[in-house]
C-alpha positions as CSV (number, residue, x, y, z in Angstrom):
1,M,94.3,-113.6,9.6
2,R,90.6,-113.2,9.8
3,H,90.7,-109.9,7.8
4,L,92.8,-111.6,5.1
5,L,90.3,-114.5,4.8
6,S,87.4,-112.0,4.5
7,I,89.2,-110.1,1.8
8,I,89.9,-113.2,-0.2
9,I,86.3,-114.4,0.1
10,L,85.1,-110.9,-0.9
11,G,87.5,-110.9,-3.9
12,L,86.2,-114.3,-5.0
13,V,82.6,-113.3,-4.8
14,I,83.2,-110.1,-6.8
15,S,85.2,-111.9,-9.5
16,F,82.5,-114.5,-9.8
17,F,79.7,-112.0,-10.2
18,S,81.7,-109.7,-12.5
19,C,82.6,-112.6,-14.8
20,S,79.0,-113.9,-15.0
21,D,77.8,-110.3,-15.9
22,D,80.4,-110.1,-18.7
23,D,79.3,-113.4,-20.0
24,E,75.7,-112.4,-19.8
25,W,76.2,-109.1,-21.6
26,A,78.3,-110.8,-24.3
27,E,75.3,-113.1,-24.9
28,F,73.0,-110.0,-25.2
29,N,75.5,-108.3,-27.6
30,E,75.3,-111.3,-29.9
31,W,71.5,-111.2,-29.6
32,R,71.6,-107.4,-30.4
33,K,73.6,-108.0,-33.5
34,L,71.3,-110.8,-34.6
35,N,68.2,-108.5,-34.2
36,L,69.8,-105.6,-36.0
37,A,70.7,-107.8,-38.9
38,D,67.3,-109.4,-39.0
39,F,65.5,-106.0,-39.1
40,V,67.8,-104.7,-41.9
41,E,67.2,-108.0,-43.9
42,K,63.4,-107.6,-43.5
43,T,63.4,-104.0,-44.8
44,S,64.6,-105.3,-48.2
45,E,63.1,-108.9,-48.2
46,V,61.5,-109.7,-51.5
47,V,59.4,-112.7,-52.6
48,D,58.3,-113.2,-56.2
49,G,59.6,-109.7,-57.0
50,E,57.5,-108.0,-54.3
51,K,58.6,-106.5,-51.1
52,V,57.3,-108.5,-48.1
53,Y,57.2,-105.5,-45.7
54,D,56.2,-101.9,-46.0
55,M,57.9,-99.3,-43.9
56,I,55.5,-97.3,-41.7
57,I,57.0,-93.9,-41.0
58,P,54.9,-91.8,-38.7
59,E,54.2,-88.2,-39.8
60,W,55.3,-86.9,-36.4
61,N,58.7,-88.6,-36.4
62,N,60.3,-89.3,-39.7
63,T,63.4,-91.0,-38.2
64,A,61.3,-93.8,-36.6
65,Y,59.8,-96.6,-38.5
66,I,58.4,-100.1,-38.1
67,L,57.5,-102.7,-40.7
68,R,54.1,-103.9,-41.7
69,K,53.8,-107.2,-43.6
70,R,52.0,-106.8,-46.9
71,G,48.9,-108.7,-47.7
72,Y,47.4,-108.2,-44.2
73,K,43.7,-108.8,-43.6
74,E,41.9,-105.5,-44.0
75,G,38.9,-104.8,-41.8
76,T,35.7,-103.0,-42.8
77,G,36.4,-100.1,-40.5
78,T,37.1,-96.6,-41.7
79,Q,38.6,-95.1,-38.6
80,S,42.1,-95.3,-37.0
81,P,42.8,-94.8,-33.3
82,Y,44.4,-91.5,-32.1
83,Y,47.3,-91.3,-29.8
84,T,44.9,-90.7,-26.9
85,S,42.5,-93.5,-27.9
86,T,41.6,-96.6,-26.0
87,V,41.6,-99.7,-28.3
88,A,40.2,-103.2,-28.0
89,V,42.7,-105.7,-29.5
90,N,43.9,-109.3,-29.6
91,Y,47.6,-109.8,-30.1
92,V,50.6,-112.0,-29.9
93,M,54.0,-110.4,-29.4
94,S,57.1,-112.5,-29.9
95,T,60.8,-112.2,-30.5
96,I,62.4,-112.9,-33.9
97,D,63.1,-116.5,-32.8
98,G,59.4,-117.1,-32.1
99,E,59.5,-116.9,-28.3
100,V,56.2,-115.4,-27.2
101,Y,56.6,-112.5,-24.9
102,Q,53.0,-111.4,-24.4
103,S,49.7,-112.7,-25.8
104,T,46.1,-112.1,-25.4
105,A,45.1,-114.6,-28.1
106,D,44.7,-117.5,-25.6
107,A,42.5,-115.6,-23.3
108,D,39.6,-115.6,-25.7
109,T,38.8,-112.1,-24.5
110,V,39.3,-108.7,-25.8
111,T,42.0,-106.6,-24.2
112,T,41.7,-102.9,-24.0
113,L,44.8,-100.7,-24.1
114,K,45.5,-97.0,-24.1
115,V,47.6,-96.2,-27.2
116,N,49.7,-93.6,-25.5
117,E,50.7,-96.1,-22.7
118,Q,52.3,-98.6,-25.1
119,I,55.8,-98.9,-26.5
120,T,56.5,-96.5,-29.3
121,G,56.5,-99.1,-32.0
122,L,53.0,-100.3,-31.0
123,Q,51.7,-96.7,-30.8
124,I,52.8,-96.3,-34.4
125,A,51.3,-99.6,-35.5
126,L,47.9,-99.0,-33.9
127,Q,47.5,-95.5,-35.4
128,Y,48.1,-97.0,-38.8
129,M,45.4,-99.6,-38.5
130,K,41.6,-99.4,-39.1
131,V,39.0,-101.3,-37.1
132,G,38.9,-104.9,-38.2
133,D,42.5,-105.0,-39.6
134,S,44.7,-108.0,-38.7
135,C,48.3,-107.1,-39.3
136,E,51.8,-108.4,-38.6
137,F,54.3,-105.7,-37.6
138,V,58.0,-105.9,-36.9
139,I,59.1,-103.4,-34.2
140,P,62.8,-102.7,-33.9
141,A,64.3,-102.9,-30.4
142,D,64.8,-99.1,-30.1
143,L,61.1,-98.6,-30.5
144,A,60.3,-101.5,-28.2
145,Y,62.1,-102.1,-24.9
146,S,65.6,-101.3,-26.1
147,S,68.2,-102.3,-23.5
148,I,65.7,-103.2,-20.8
149,I,65.8,-106.7,-19.5
150,K,62.3,-108.1,-18.6
151,Y,61.9,-110.7,-15.8
152,D,58.7,-112.3,-14.5
153,M,57.7,-112.1,-10.9
154,Y,59.9,-115.2,-10.1
155,G,63.0,-113.7,-11.5
156,N,63.0,-115.7,-14.8
157,L,64.2,-113.8,-17.9
158,I,61.2,-113.3,-20.2
159,L,62.6,-110.7,-22.7
160,R,66.2,-110.2,-23.6
161,P,67.4,-106.6,-24.1
162,Y,67.7,-105.4,-27.7
163,S,64.8,-107.6,-28.9
164,N,62.9,-106.8,-32.0
165,L,59.3,-107.7,-31.6
166,V,57.0,-109.4,-34.1
167,V,53.4,-108.4,-33.3
168,N,50.4,-110.1,-34.8
169,I,47.5,-107.9,-33.9
170,K,43.8,-107.4,-34.6
171,L,42.2,-104.1,-34.0
172,I,38.7,-105.0,-32.8
173,D,37.2,-101.7,-31.8
174,I,38.0,-98.1,-30.7
175,P,35.6,-97.8,-27.7
176,G,34.4,-94.2,-27.1
177,L,35.4,-92.9,-30.5
178,N,32.6,-91.3,-32.4
179,K,31.7,-93.6,-35.2
180,E,31.4,-92.2,-38.8
């Protein structure tokens, strides 16, 4: 009798968790479809007869691309970071529904990053900027965190899988790069 009760309890626990996982992934699949559709829409978005975004296709990988919003604020710099550069930036990274994932804008300080340690989409974006540029980029999920779910240290969901990222970034400096 004791074994039968244990088996029933175990079965209930397994069925509870497996149902919640299915529901959770179903929600993420809808989110994935929404992000895919949003990115495709942005690639052809037109306002007043002009495309809103330019495709940025890196020379080193012609199958990957991100979008850069036209009409960005150009800086006065003449140099772009290299893959191995360290950069000083301020940025806000959010999902397509406006939920902020990461931000340095509130800190009122400059953040330094190694280009080659960032997600692929941000690596591409940074290498297509010049010092002083302020740009908006849209990074597709496959060049961001793809199917990875991000949680904070308390176990709260902070980034759903398959999220495109909208990055508003200002390239402040490229410390250590020989200036022209």
